[in-house]
C-alpha positions as CSV (number, residue, x, y, z in Angstrom):
1,M,-19.2,13.3,18.2
2,K,-16.0,15.5,18.7
3,H,-13.7,12.7,18.8
4,K,-15.0,11.2,15.5
5,K,-14.2,14.3,13.9
6,F,-10.8,14.5,15.7
7,L,-10.1,11.0,14.2
8,N,-11.1,12.2,10.7
9,E,-8.7,15.3,10.9
10,L,-6.0,13.0,12.1
11,F,-6.2,11.1,8.9
12,D,-6.4,14.0,6.7
13,V,-3.2,15.1,8.2
14,A,-1.5,11.6,7.7
15,I,-2.6,11.7,4.0
16,N,-1.7,15.6,3.6
17,A,1.9,14.6,4.6
18,A,2.2,11.9,2.1
19,L,1.1,13.9,-1.0
20,P,3.9,14.2,-3.6
21,E,3.4,18.1,-3.9
22,H,4.9,18.6,-0.7
23,T,7.8,16.4,-0.9
24,I,9.0,15.6,-4.5
25,K,10.9,18.5,-5.3
26,E,13.9,18.2,-3.0
27,Y,14.6,14.8,-4.5
28,L,14.8,15.8,-8.1
29,P,18.0,15.1,-10.0
30,D,20.0,17.6,-12.4
31,P,18.5,17.4,-16.0
32,P,20.7,15.1,-18.1
33,T,22.3,16.1,-21.4
34,G,20.0,13.8,-23.4
35,R,16.3,13.0,-22.9
36,T,14.3,12.8,-19.6
37,V,11.9,10.0,-19.5
38,V,9.4,9.7,-16.8
39,I,7.8,6.1,-16.1
40,G,5.8,5.2,-13.0
41,C,3.2,3.0,-11.6
42,G,1.0,3.1,-8.6
43,K,-2.0,4.5,-6.9
44,A,-0.2,7.8,-6.7
45,A,1.6,7.7,-10.0
46,A,-0.7,10.6,-11.6
47,T,-0.3,13.0,-8.6
48,M,3.6,12.3,-8.7
49,A,3.8,13.1,-12.4
50,V,1.8,16.1,-12.0
51,A,4.1,17.2,-9.1
52,F,7.2,16.3,-11.2
53,E,6.2,18.4,-13.9
54,K,5.6,21.5,-11.8
55,A,9.0,21.1,-10.2
56,W,11.0,20.3,-13.6
57,D,12.4,23.0,-15.6
58,A,13.7,20.9,-18.6
59,P,11.8,18.8,-21.7
60,V,10.2,15.7,-20.3
61,E,8.1,12.8,-21.9
62,G,6.7,9.8,-20.4
63,V,4.0,7.3,-19.5
64,V,2.7,6.3,-16.1
65,V,-0.2,4.0,-15.1
66,T,-2.5,4.3,-12.0
67,R,-5.7,2.8,-10.7
68,Y,-8.9,3.3,-12.4
69,G,-10.3,6.6,-11.0
70,H,-7.1,8.0,-10.0
71,K,-6.1,9.8,-12.8
72,V,-5.4,13.6,-13.0
73,P,-4.8,16.3,-15.8
74,T,-1.2,16.2,-16.7
75,Q,0.7,18.1,-19.5
76,F,3.6,16.2,-20.8
77,I,3.6,12.7,-19.0
78,E,0.7,10.5,-20.2
79,V,-1.4,8.7,-17.6
80,R,-3.0,5.2,-18.2
81,E,-5.6,3.4,-15.9
82,A,-5.7,-0.2,-15.0
83,S,-7.2,-2.6,-12.5
84,H,-6.1,-3.1,-8.7
85,P,-5.7,-5.2,-7.0
86,I,-6.2,-7.8,-9.7
87,P,-4.2,-7.0,-12.9
88,D,-6.0,-6.8,-16.2
89,E,-5.2,-6.1,-20.1
90,A,-5.0,-2.2,-19.4
91,G,-2.3,-2.6,-17.0
92,M,-0.3,-5.0,-19.5
93,A,-0.8,-2.7,-22.5
94,A,0.6,0.3,-20.4
95,A,3.8,-1.8,-19.4
96,I,4.4,-2.7,-22.8
97,E,4.0,1.1,-23.8
98,I,6.5,2.0,-20.8
99,Q,8.9,-0.6,-22.3
100,A,8.7,0.9,-25.5
101,L,9.8,4.2,-24.2
102,I,12.9,3.2,-22.7
103,V,14.4,1.0,-25.2
104,N,17.7,2.3,-27.1
105,L,18.5,4.9,-24.3
106,T,22.2,6.2,-23.8
107,S,24.1,6.9,-20.7
108,N,23.4,10.7,-21.5
109,D,19.6,9.9,-20.9
110,L,17.8,9.9,-17.8
111,V,14.8,7.8,-16.7
112,V,12.8,9.0,-13.5
113,F,10.8,6.1,-12.2
114,L,7.5,7.2,-10.2
115,V,6.6,4.2,-8.1
116,S,4.2,3.8,-5.2
117,G,1.8,1.3,-3.7
118,G,-0.4,-0.9,-5.9
119,G,2.1,-0.6,-8.7
120,S,2.5,-4.3,-8.7
121,S,-0.6,-5.2,-10.2
122,L,-1.0,-1.9,-12.2
123,L,2.2,-2.6,-13.9
124,T,1.7,-6.2,-15.3
125,L,3.8,-8.0,-17.9
126,P,3.7,-11.8,-17.5
127,A,7.0,-13.5,-18.0
128,E,7.3,-15.6,-21.3
129,G,5.1,-18.6,-20.8
130,I,2.6,-17.3,-18.5
131,S,-0.9,-16.0,-19.4
132,L,-2.5,-13.0,-17.8
133,E,-5.4,-15.1,-16.8
134,D,-3.2,-17.4,-15.1
135,K,-1.5,-14.2,-12.9
136,K,-5.2,-13.2,-12.2
137,M,-6.0,-16.5,-10.6
138,L,-2.7,-16.4,-8.7
139,N,-3.3,-12.9,-7.4
140,T,-6.6,-13.8,-6.1
141,K,-5.3,-16.8,-4.3
142,L,-2.6,-14.8,-2.7
143,L,-5.1,-12.1,-1.6
144,Q,-7.0,-14.4,0.4
145,S,-4.4,-16.5,1.7
146,G,-3.2,-14.2,4.5
147,A,0.2,-13.9,2.9
148,N,1.9,-10.7,3.6
149,I,3.0,-8.0,1.2
150,R,6.6,-9.2,0.9
151,E,5.7,-12.7,0.4
152,M,3.1,-11.8,-2.2
153,N,5.5,-9.5,-4.1
154,C,8.3,-12.2,-4.0
155,V,6.0,-14.6,-5.8
156,R,5.0,-11.6,-8.2
157,K,8.6,-10.7,-9.0
158,H,9.3,-14.1,-10.2
159,L,6.5,-14.3,-12.6
160,S,7.0,-10.8,-14.3
161,A,9.2,-9.5,-17.2
162,V,9.4,-6.1,-15.5
163,K,9.4,-6.5,-11.5
164,G,12.5,-7.5,-9.4
165,G,14.8,-5.7,-11.0
166,R,13.8,-6.4,-14.8
167,L,12.9,-2.9,-15.6
168,A,16.5,-1.7,-14.5
169,E,17.8,-4.3,-17.1
170,A,15.8,-2.3,-19.8
171,I,16.7,1.0,-18.7
172,S,20.5,0.2,-18.6
173,P,22.8,2.0,-19.7
174,A,20.7,5.0,-18.9
175,Q,20.8,6.9,-15.6
176,C,17.8,6.3,-13.5
177,V,16.2,7.8,-10.3
178,T,13.6,6.2,-8.6
179,L,11.4,8.3,-6.4
180,A,9.1,6.2,-4.2
181,I,6.2,6.4,-1.8
182,S,6.3,3.6,0.4
183,D,3.3,1.7,1.4
184,I,5.6,-1.2,2.7
185,P,6.3,-2.0,6.5
186,G,9.8,-1.2,6.8
187,D,10.1,0.8,3.8
188,D,11.9,-1.9,1.7
189,L,12.5,-0.3,-1.7
190,S,12.6,-3.8,-3.3
191,V,9.5,-4.7,-2.0
192,I,7.3,-1.5,-3.1
193,A,5.4,-2.5,-6.4
194,S,7.9,-5.4,-6.5
195,G,10.8,-3.6,-7.0
196,P,11.0,-3.0,-10.8
197,T,14.2,-0.8,-10.6
198,E,15.9,-2.6,-7.4
199,P,18.0,-5.6,-7.1
200,D,16.1,-8.7,-5.9
201,E,17.7,-10.9,-3.2
202,T,14.7,-13.5,-3.2
203,T,15.0,-16.6,-5.6
204,F,12.6,-19.0,-7.5
205,N,13.0,-21.2,-4.5
206,D,11.6,-18.7,-2.2
207,A,8.6,-18.3,-4.5
208,Q,8.0,-21.8,-4.6
209,A,8.3,-22.1,-0.9
210,I,5.7,-19.3,-0.2
211,L,3.2,-20.9,-2.6
212,T,3.7,-24.3,-0.7
213,K,3.2,-22.6,2.8
214,Y,-0.2,-21.2,1.6
215,R,-1.2,-24.4,0.0
216,I,-1.4,-22.7,-3.3
217,N,-0.9,-25.3,-6.1
218,E,-2.6,-23.8,-9.2
219,P,-2.7,-22.8,-11.9
220,K,-0.2,-25.5,-13.0
221,S,1.6,-23.5,-15.7
222,I,2.8,-21.0,-13.1
223,M,3.8,-24.1,-10.6
224,N,5.9,-25.6,-13.8
225,F,7.3,-22.1,-14.7
226,L,8.7,-21.7,-10.9
227,G,9.9,-25.1,-11.0
228,A,12.0,-24.8,-14.3
229,D,15.4,-24.0,-14.8
230,K,15.7,-20.2,-15.8
231,P,17.8,-17.1,-15.1
232,E,17.2,-15.4,-11.7
233,T,16.2,-11.8,-11.2
234,P,19.1,-9.5,-11.2
235,K,21.0,-9.4,-7.8
236,P,22.5,-6.5,-6.0
237,D,26.0,-7.2,-7.7
238,N,24.5,-6.7,-11.2
239,P,26.0,-3.8,-13.2
240,V,22.7,-2.8,-14.3
241,F,22.2,-1.1,-10.8
242,K,25.5,1.1,-11.2
243,N,23.6,4.2,-12.7
244,M,20.5,3.7,-10.4
245,R,19.7,5.9,-7.5
246,S,16.4,5.7,-5.3
247,H,14.7,8.0,-2.9
248,L,11.7,7.8,-0.4
249,I,9.7,10.9,-0.9
250,A,7.0,9.9,1.6
251,T,6.8,6.8,4.2
252,P,4.2,5.7,6.8
253,Q,6.7,7.3,9.5
254,H,6.5,10.7,8.0
255,S,2.4,10.6,8.2
256,L,2.4,9.3,11.6
257,E,4.8,12.2,12.9
258,A,2.5,14.5,11.2
259,A,-0.6,13.3,12.9
260,A,1.3,13.1,16.3
261,R,2.2,16.9,16.0
262,F,-1.4,17.6,15.0
263,A,-2.7,15.5,18.2
264,R,-0.2,17.6,20.6
265,I,-1.6,20.8,19.2
266,R,-5.1,19.5,20.4
267,G,-4.1,18.5,23.7
268,F,-3.7,15.0,23.2
269,T,-0.6,13.1,24.1
270,P,0.7,11.2,21.0
271,L,2.2,7.9,21.3
272,I,3.4,6.0,17.9
273,L,3.6,2.5,18.6
274,G,5.0,1.5,15.2
275,D,5.0,2.2,11.5
276,A,5.5,-1.3,10.4
277,I,2.9,-3.6,12.4
278,E,1.9,-6.7,10.7
279,G,-0.1,-9.8,11.3
280,E,-3.7,-10.7,11.1
281,A,-6.0,-7.9,11.6
282,R,-7.9,-9.4,14.3
283,E,-4.8,-10.4,16.1
284,V,-3.4,-7.0,15.9
285,A,-6.6,-5.6,17.1
286,R,-6.1,-7.8,20.3
287,V,-2.8,-6.5,21.0
288,L,-3.7,-2.8,20.6
289,A,-6.7,-3.8,22.7
290,G,-4.6,-4.7,25.5
291,I,-2.3,-1.6,25.3
292,T,-5.7,0.5,25.3
293,K,-6.8,-1.4,28.7
294,Q,-3.3,-0.5,30.2
295,V,-3.7,3.0,29.4
296,V,-7.3,3.3,30.7
297,R,-6.5,1.4,33.8
298,H,-3.1,2.6,34.7
299,N,-2.1,5.6,32.5
300,Q,0.7,3.4,30.9
301,P,2.5,3.6,28.4
302,A,0.7,7.1,28.0
303,Q,-1.1,9.3,30.2
304,K,-4.6,10.4,29.2
305,P,-5.9,12.1,27.2
306,C,-3.8,10.3,24.5
307,V,-4.0,9.0,20.9
308,L,-2.2,5.6,20.1
309,L,-1.0,6.0,16.5
310,S,0.1,3.0,14.4
311,G,1.0,2.0,10.6
312,G,1.6,-0.9,8.9
313,E,-0.4,-3.5,6.8
314,T,-2.3,-6.3,8.5
315,T,-3.6,-9.2,6.5
316,V,-6.9,-11.1,6.5
317,T,-7.3,-14.8,5.9
318,V,-10.7,-15.1,4.2
319,N,-12.7,-17.8,5.6
320,G,-16.3,-16.1,5.4
321,S,-18.4,-14.7,2.5
322,G,-18.8,-11.2,3.7
323,R,-17.6,-7.7,2.6
324,G,-14.4,-7.1,4.4
325,G,-11.4,-4.9,4.2
326,R,-8.5,-5.4,6.4
327,N,-9.2,-2.1,8.4
328,A,-12.8,-3.0,8.9
329,E,-11.7,-6.6,10.2
330,F,-9.3,-4.8,12.5
331,L,-11.8,-2.4,13.9
332,L,-14.6,-5.1,14.3
333,S,-12.2,-7.3,16.3
334,L,-11.1,-4.3,18.3
335,A,-14.6,-3.4,19.2
336,L,-15.1,-6.8,20.3
337,E,-11.9,-6.9,22.5
338,L,-12.8,-3.5,24.1
339,N,-16.3,-4.4,24.6
340,G,-17.7,-1.1,25.1
341,L,-14.9,0.3,27.4
342,D,-15.7,3.9,28.1
343,G,-13.9,6.7,26.7
344,V,-12.3,4.9,23.7
345,W,-12.7,5.8,20.2
346,A,-10.8,4.3,17.1
347,F,-10.1,4.8,13.4
348,A,-8.4,2.6,11.1
349,G,-8.1,3.2,7.3
350,D,-6.1,2.9,3.9
351,T,-4.6,5.9,3.4
352,D,-5.3,5.3,-0.4
353,G,-8.8,5.8,0.3
354,I,-9.7,2.2,-0.5
355,D,-9.8,-0.5,2.3
356,G,-9.5,-3.6,0.1
357,T,-11.9,-3.6,-2.8
358,E,-14.8,-1.6,-1.0
359,D,-15.6,2.0,-1.4
360,N,-14.4,3.2,2.0
361,A,-11.2,4.0,3.1
362,G,-11.8,2.6,6.8
363,A,-14.3,2.9,9.7
364,L,-14.8,4.2,13.0
365,I,-15.8,2.7,16.5
366,T,-17.3,4.4,19.6
367,P,-17.6,3.5,23.0
368,D,-21.2,2.3,22.0
369,S,-20.6,0.7,18.7
370,L,-21.6,-2.9,20.1
371,K,-24.6,-1.4,22.0
372,R,-25.9,0.3,18.9
373,A,-25.2,-2.8,16.6
374,G,-27.3,-5.0,19.1
375,E,-30.2,-2.7,18.9
376,I,-30.5,-3.0,15.1
377,G,-29.9,-6.8,15.4
378,L,-26.2,-7.1,14.3
379,D,-24.3,-9.9,15.8
380,A,-20.5,-8.5,15.8
381,K,-19.0,-12.1,16.7
382,L,-20.9,-13.8,13.7
383,M,-20.2,-10.9,11.2
384,L,-16.4,-11.1,12.2
385,A,-16.3,-14.9,11.3
386,D,-17.9,-13.9,8.1
387,N,-15.1,-11.3,7.3
388,D,-18.1,-8.9,7.1
389,G,-16.8,-6.0,8.8
390,Y,-17.8,-3.7,6.0
391,S,-21.5,-4.4,6.5
392,F,-21.2,-4.1,10.1
393,F,-20.0,-0.5,9.8
394,K,-22.0,0.4,7.1
395,Q,-25.3,-0.3,8.9
396,L,-24.0,1.8,12.0
397,N,-23.2,4.5,9.5
398,D,-19.5,4.6,10.6
399,L,-17.8,3.7,7.3
400,V,-15.5,6.6,6.5
401,I,-15.5,7.1,2.7
402,T,-13.1,9.7,1.0
403,G,-12.6,8.5,-2.4
404,P,-9.3,8.1,-3.9
405,T,-6.6,10.3,-2.0
406,L,-4.0,9.9,-4.6
407,T,-1.4,8.8,-2.3
408,N,-0.6,5.6,-0.4
409,V,1.6,5.2,2.7
410,N,-0.2,2.0,3.7
411,D,-2.7,1.7,6.8
412,F,-3.0,4.3,9.5
413,R,-4.8,3.7,12.7
414,A,-5.5,6.0,15.8
415,I,-7.2,5.0,19.0
416,V,-7.9,8.2,21.2
417,I,-8.4,7.5,25.0
418,D,-10.4,10.3,27.1
419,N,-11.8,9.4,30.3
């Protein structure tokens, strides 16, 4: 029980390190001579707006959009809620409202763009000729395809009136400062929420190639749109980016380092394996299981007691009909690979508090997870094949449910080895 408590504490420390109230102040620009307009999108947009208001000493107005259930009270910046991960009409209405706020700005005005993970679906405004229903269909197919976040957001950029630098075009000639919380492996600002204020180096051809790779060929309206001759998204040499500055105010690495410090205080040697680990969830589990076994058998690459920490974003190619989530899938695969290895406990969860579309942030495994599952008639292999990690851990009472954390620095994984 003490190890499960420790894993939950590690997760809390990682989340706390990514809360905007702790980080935003040092990145604020000087007030302009004109208006200050705050706009934003993402799962942390509301808490970022609150943190900005508390730290800002000048007049401010604005609108941000966050996920349903993630709204918090603000004084001056309006908060809208919309759907994630599939866009909806509320997200489209918020995007139109945000666009209206930034028209006719001058070089004396300042726009502060608050962006975090999830913003790509929350700030949705289809390009002319594409319906919202078609975007919903494509998003669903991409989410089930196994495409990584860079690939998905490349496609999204080329179907949007605001992503891939299009918002920067609307903001110019005003000054713009982007404050970002990264949920992207590698912290590429142009990928966070599909980079509305960042130059885009990808092309329509790239977007087409991604859909071909994953054998996505509908809706036909989108296939036709991507193949038509039209102006590209703004590239790095575009003059609209002359007055644009961007800062990362929280990253997966910051949270991993905070967890490592906490682990050391608690007597565990921390080893950060990486902040940008990607791949199929079950394949990543196999690799981390191999490292875990090496520690158990040989005290390499860290001596016991230790905790292996990692971040990034795995993917799941959905072939079954179960209730999943990439972290539940990772843990179920890890449990099978470890096969009841003594002295090993593990946690995996999404720092936004939602693993996929379920109500849990993640889950836990213990040395006896498979044994307990067998005693109540659960077949771990069959449930993994059905992408049903959520149901597996729910029946073991090992789901971790936090509710919305109001930040998002991607997945957090911790494997405790103590034997």
